[in-house]
C-alpha positions as CSV (number, residue, x, y, z in Angstrom):
1,X,-63.8,63.1,-268.8
2,X,-65.2,61.0,-271.9
3,X,-67.6,64.3,-272.9
4,X,-64.1,66.2,-273.0
5,X,-62.1,63.6,-274.5
6,X,-64.8,63.2,-277.1
7,X,-64.7,67.3,-277.8
8,X,-61.0,67.0,-277.9
9,X,-61.5,64.6,-280.6
10,X,-63.1,66.9,-283.0
11,X,-60.7,69.7,-282.5
12,X,-57.4,69.7,-284.9
13,X,-54.6,68.0,-283.6
14,X,-51.1,66.1,-284.3
15,X,-51.1,62.5,-284.9
16,X,-49.7,61.7,-281.4
17,X,-52.5,64.0,-279.2
18,X,-54.9,62.0,-281.3
19,X,-53.6,58.4,-280.5
20,X,-53.5,59.7,-276.6
21,X,-56.9,60.9,-276.6
22,X,-58.3,57.3,-278.8
23,X,-56.3,55.4,-276.4
24,X,-57.8,57.5,-273.4
25,X,-61.4,56.9,-275.0
26,X,-60.4,52.5,-275.5
27,X,-59.0,52.0,-271.9
28,X,-62.8,53.7,-270.2
29,X,-64.4,51.4,-272.7
30,X,-65.7,54.2,-275.1
31,X,-65.9,53.3,-278.9
32,X,-64.5,55.7,-281.2
33,X,-63.6,56.0,-284.4
34,X,-60.5,53.9,-285.9
35,X,-56.8,56.0,-285.7
36,X,-55.6,56.9,-289.0
37,X,-52.2,56.0,-288.8
38,X,-50.9,57.8,-291.4
39,X,-47.0,56.6,-293.7
40,X,-44.0,57.8,-292.2
41,X,-45.8,58.5,-289.1
42,X,-42.3,58.2,-287.2
43,X,-41.9,61.7,-288.6
44,X,-44.6,62.6,-285.8
45,X,-42.5,61.5,-283.2
46,X,-40.1,63.9,-283.9
47,X,-42.6,67.2,-283.0
48,X,-44.1,65.8,-280.1
49,X,-42.7,66.1,-276.5
50,X,-44.0,64.0,-273.8
51,X,-42.8,66.5,-270.7
52,X,-41.2,69.9,-271.3
53,X,-39.5,72.0,-267.9
54,X,-38.9,75.4,-267.5
55,X,-35.1,75.9,-266.7
56,X,-35.7,79.2,-265.3
57,X,-39.1,78.9,-263.6
58,X,-37.0,78.2,-260.1
59,X,-35.6,81.6,-259.4
60,X,-37.8,84.3,-257.7
61,X,-35.7,86.9,-259.8
62,X,-37.9,88.9,-262.1
63,X,-36.3,88.8,-265.2
64,X,-35.0,85.2,-265.2
65,X,-38.8,84.9,-264.8
66,X,-39.1,86.8,-267.5
67,X,-37.0,84.8,-269.7
68,X,-38.3,81.5,-268.4
69,X,-41.4,82.4,-271.1
70,X,-39.3,82.2,-274.2
71,X,-39.5,78.6,-275.2
72,X,-35.4,78.4,-275.8
73,X,-35.0,77.8,-272.2
74,X,-37.1,75.1,-271.8
75,X,-36.1,71.2,-271.6
76,X,-38.2,69.2,-274.0
77,X,-38.2,65.3,-273.8
78,X,-38.4,62.8,-276.4
79,X,-38.3,59.3,-276.1
80,X,-38.4,56.9,-279.4
81,X,-39.3,53.9,-277.1
82,X,-42.2,55.6,-275.4
83,X,-43.9,56.7,-278.4
84,X,-43.5,52.8,-280.0
85,X,-45.1,51.9,-276.8
86,X,-48.0,54.5,-277.2
87,X,-49.0,53.3,-280.6
88,X,-48.8,49.5,-279.4
89,X,-50.8,50.4,-276.5
90,X,-53.3,51.9,-279.0
91,X,-53.2,48.5,-281.6
92,X,-54.2,46.2,-278.4
93,X,-56.6,48.2,-277.3
94,X,-58.6,49.1,-280.3
95,X,-58.0,45.1,-281.0
96,X,-59.6,43.7,-277.8
97,X,-62.5,46.2,-278.0
98,X,-63.4,45.3,-281.5
99,X,-63.6,41.6,-280.2
100,X,-66.7,43.0,-278.2
């Protein structure tokens, strides 16, 4: 798992994806480079969905299944409070790791 996360770090990712990967590594006591928190990082919250659900995936009809692939029929969940919590968690983990 650690190896997979370290490999994911080398790929181009959104700010929120980097935040999740670095937090995960810190939780596993793996040293990682500091996260560069850009100015105006709140705009990154708008483009990140912590969960997506397909509205039509439960139906057996083949035509509905074809439509289900279209992102128009996906419910995309966002929660700004959750994103702030993830950022706070990362900062606390990074701070506690720097003490060791």
